[in-house]
C-alpha positions as CSV (number, residue, x, y, z in Angstrom):
1,M,-7.4,1.0,10.0
2,W,-5.4,4.3,10.2
3,D,-8.2,5.9,12.1
4,K,-7.6,3.4,15.0
5,I,-3.9,3.9,14.9
6,A,-4.1,7.7,14.5
7,N,-5.8,8.0,17.9
8,Y,-2.5,6.9,19.6
9,F,-0.6,9.8,17.9
10,E,-3.2,12.6,18.0
11,K,-1.0,14.7,20.3
12,Y,2.1,14.0,18.3
13,P,1.7,14.9,14.6
14,S,5.4,14.2,13.8
15,Q,5.1,10.8,15.3
16,A,1.9,10.2,13.3
17,K,3.9,11.0,10.2
18,V,6.5,8.4,11.1
19,A,3.8,5.8,12.0
20,R,2.0,6.4,8.7
21,Y,5.4,5.9,6.9
22,L,6.0,2.7,8.7
23,L,2.5,1.5,7.7
24,K,2.8,2.6,4.1
25,Y,6.0,0.6,3.5
26,G,5.4,-2.3,5.8
27,L,8.2,-1.4,8.1
28,R,8.1,-3.4,11.4
29,I,9.2,-2.6,14.9
30,D,11.3,-5.3,16.7
31,R,13.5,-4.8,19.7
32,N,13.2,-1.1,19.6
33,R,14.5,-1.0,16.0
34,V,12.8,-0.5,12.6
35,Y,13.2,-3.3,10.0
36,C,12.2,-3.7,6.4
37,G,11.8,-7.5,6.3
38,D,15.1,-8.6,7.9
39,V,17.0,-5.4,7.0
40,L,17.6,-3.0,9.8
41,I,16.7,0.6,8.9
42,A,18.8,3.4,10.5
43,D,16.7,5.9,12.4
44,S,18.5,8.7,10.5
45,A,17.6,7.2,7.1
46,L,13.9,6.8,8.1
47,A,13.9,10.3,9.5
48,R,15.2,11.8,6.3
49,A,12.6,9.8,4.2
50,A,9.7,10.8,6.5
51,G,10.9,14.4,6.7
52,V,11.4,14.5,10.5
53,D,14.2,14.6,13.0
54,R,15.7,11.2,14.0
55,R,14.7,11.8,17.6
56,V,11.1,11.7,16.3
57,V,11.7,8.2,14.9
58,K,13.0,7.1,18.3
59,S,10.1,8.6,20.2
60,T,7.6,7.0,17.7
61,V,9.2,3.6,18.3
62,E,8.9,4.2,22.1
63,T,5.2,5.1,21.7
64,I,4.6,2.0,19.7
65,K,6.5,-0.2,22.2
66,G,4.6,1.4,25.1
67,D,1.2,0.1,23.9
68,Q,0.5,-3.6,23.6
69,T,-1.9,-3.2,20.7
70,L,0.4,-0.9,18.7
71,Q,3.4,-3.2,19.5
72,K,1.6,-6.3,18.3
73,F,0.4,-4.5,15.1
74,F,3.7,-2.9,14.1
75,S,5.7,-6.1,14.9
76,Q,3.7,-8.0,12.2
77,L,4.1,-5.7,9.2
78,L,5.7,-7.0,6.0
79,P,7.0,-5.1,3.0
80,T,5.4,-6.1,-0.3
81,N,7.1,-6.1,-3.7
82,H,5.1,-4.0,-6.1
83,L,5.5,-5.2,-9.7
84,K,3.7,-2.2,-11.4
85,N,6.8,-0.5,-12.7
86,A,8.7,-3.7,-13.7
87,A,5.7,-5.4,-15.4
88,S,6.5,-4.2,-19.0
89,V,10.1,-5.4,-18.7
90,M,8.7,-8.9,-18.2
91,G,6.1,-8.7,-21.0
92,W,3.3,-8.2,-18.5
93,S,0.7,-5.5,-18.2
94,A,0.0,-3.3,-15.2
95,I,-3.5,-1.9,-14.8
96,E,-4.1,1.1,-12.6
97,I,-7.7,1.5,-11.5
98,V,-9.0,4.7,-10.0
99,P,-12.1,4.0,-8.0
100,M,-15.2,6.1,-7.7
101,N,-15.3,5.2,-4.0
102,A,-12.5,3.1,-2.6
103,H,-14.7,1.8,0.1
104,E,-17.2,0.3,-2.3
105,P,-17.1,-3.5,-2.5
106,G,-16.9,-5.4,-5.8
107,I,-14.3,-3.3,-7.7
108,I,-11.7,-6.0,-7.7
109,S,-14.1,-8.8,-8.5
110,G,-15.6,-6.9,-11.4
111,V,-12.2,-6.2,-13.0
112,A,-11.0,-9.8,-12.2
113,D,-14.1,-11.2,-13.9
114,I,-13.4,-9.2,-17.1
115,L,-9.8,-10.4,-17.1
116,M,-10.9,-14.0,-16.5
117,R,-13.4,-13.9,-19.3
118,S,-10.6,-12.6,-21.6
119,N,-8.4,-15.5,-20.5
120,I,-5.9,-13.2,-18.8
121,S,-4.3,-14.4,-15.6
122,I,-3.6,-12.0,-12.7
123,R,-0.1,-12.2,-11.3
124,Q,-0.5,-9.6,-8.6
125,A,-3.2,-7.3,-7.2
126,I,-2.4,-4.5,-4.7
127,V,-4.9,-2.1,-3.3
128,D,-3.9,1.1,-1.5
129,D,-5.6,1.4,1.8
130,P,-8.1,4.3,1.6
131,M,-7.3,5.3,5.2
132,T,-3.6,5.8,4.5
133,S,-3.6,7.0,0.9
134,E,-5.1,10.3,-0.3
135,E,-5.9,8.9,-3.7
136,P,-6.2,5.1,-3.3
137,R,-5.6,2.9,-6.4
138,L,-6.0,-0.7,-7.4
139,F,-3.0,-2.1,-9.3
140,I,-3.4,-5.4,-11.2
141,V,-0.4,-7.0,-12.9
142,T,-1.3,-9.6,-15.5
143,D,1.0,-12.3,-16.8
144,S,0.4,-11.2,-20.4
145,M,-0.3,-8.0,-22.2
146,V,-3.8,-6.6,-22.0
147,P,-5.4,-6.0,-25.4
148,S,-6.7,-2.5,-26.0
149,D,-10.3,-3.8,-26.6
150,I,-10.6,-4.8,-22.9
151,I,-9.9,-1.3,-21.6
152,P,-13.4,0.0,-22.3
153,L,-14.9,-3.1,-20.5
154,I,-12.7,-2.4,-17.5
155,R,-13.8,1.3,-17.5
156,Q,-17.4,0.2,-17.4
157,A,-16.9,-2.1,-14.4
158,K,-18.7,-1.3,-11.2
159,G,-17.0,1.4,-9.2
160,V,-14.3,2.2,-11.8
161,R,-13.7,5.9,-12.5
162,G,-10.5,5.6,-14.5
163,V,-8.1,3.1,-16.0
164,T,-4.4,3.4,-17.0
165,I,-2.5,0.5,-18.6
166,Y,1.3,0.4,-18.3
């Protein structure tokens, strides 16, 4: 996905940095402004977070608004709550899977099958996009604690290089 979007910003690396940030956090463009859900994000706040000048944020929004495909895409993004860090507070487990190859199909289904056979429900599954993340991960939050005897089974699942349980 990023490779298609990056083409629009190949002459503007700072704008590409902002566009990647928008994508990573599900920040959408609407009426020449940046929003996280319904919350307006100040250009200066986004610029500080992305490590660019606020004028770069404005020019990135202009670039996006100037292309129908980009405008349609960036106007539809949604932020997603990520339960990984909060899971233990609720008595849940968070499993971080490091894939051998994030483009390989079947990683999620293999881990989900192991959890299903262990009678453990999945509350949330989030996968980093391999095109926008340097080291993509699969995060699975379960609605109960994962017993330690399941960890070796998950490590042996197709496409899994590493496992961390939080």
